[in-house]
ZAMARGU-4260 file (C-alpha; in steps of 0.2 Angstrom, whole numbers, plus 5000, padded with zeros to 4 digits):
<rodrens>
0) 5041/4963/5015 | 5030/4953/5000 | 5023/4939/5008 | 5018/4950/5022 | 5009/4961/5006
5) 5000/4945/5001 | 4997/4940/5018 | 4988/4956/5022 | 4979/4953/5007 | 4969/4936/5009
10) 4969/4940/5025 | 4956/4952/5020 | 4948/4943/5006 | 4945/4927/5020 | 4936/4937/5032
15) 4942/4931/5045 | 4940/4948/5055 | 4929/4959/5058 | 4938/4976/5059 | 4949/4981/5042
20) 4967/4978/5047 | 4976/4995/5047 | 4989/4994/5038 | 5007/5004/5037 | 5013/5009/5019
25) 5032/5023/5018 | 5039/5025/5001 | 5053/5016/4999 | 5058/5021/4980 | 5058/5037/4969
30) 5044/5041/4958 | 5056/5048/4943 | 5056/5041/4926 | 5038/5028/4934 | 5023/5030/4921
35) 5012/5043/4925 | 4996/5035/4934 | 5011/5028/4945 | 5015/5045/4951 | 4995/5046/4954
40) 4992/5031/4962 | 5009/5038/4976 | 4996/5054/4978 | 4980/5045/4980 | 4988/5036/4994
45) 4993/5051/5002 | 5011/5046/4997 | 5023/5065/4991 | 5039/5062/4997 | 5051/5048/4998
50) 5051/5039/5016 | 5038/5044/5022 | 5024/5036/5029 | 5005/5037/5030 | 4991/5024/5037
55) 4976/5018/5031 | 4964/5002/5034 | 4964/4988/5022 | 4950/4990/5012 | 4948/4982/4991
60) 4954/5000/4984 | 4967/5004/4997 | 4973/4985/4992 | 4974/4987/4974 | 4982/5007/4973
65) 4998/4997/4984 | 4997/4981/4972 | 4999/4994/4957 | 5014/5000/4967 | 5022/4988/4975
70) 5037/4991/4969 | 5038/5009/4976 | 5032/5005/4993 | 5035/4995/5008 | 5018/4988/5018
75) 5019/4983/5037 | 5004/4976/5048 | 5000/4991/5064
</rodrens>
């Protein structure tokens, strides 16, 4: 999934599409034992439980948050 995540980020930066891509973010690993900042980032993304999925637009803020917790989530383009 990491290569798709990089593809989404590069596509956003190059401005290939006029509208921002929609992405699905799913929490695949537990936040137990991770830093408080990472736990708060997951909550800011709207992820509170394991295997919960949320949809966001792939803006720079959201992509930055996903980059910080990429080891806890999976990302796919809609």
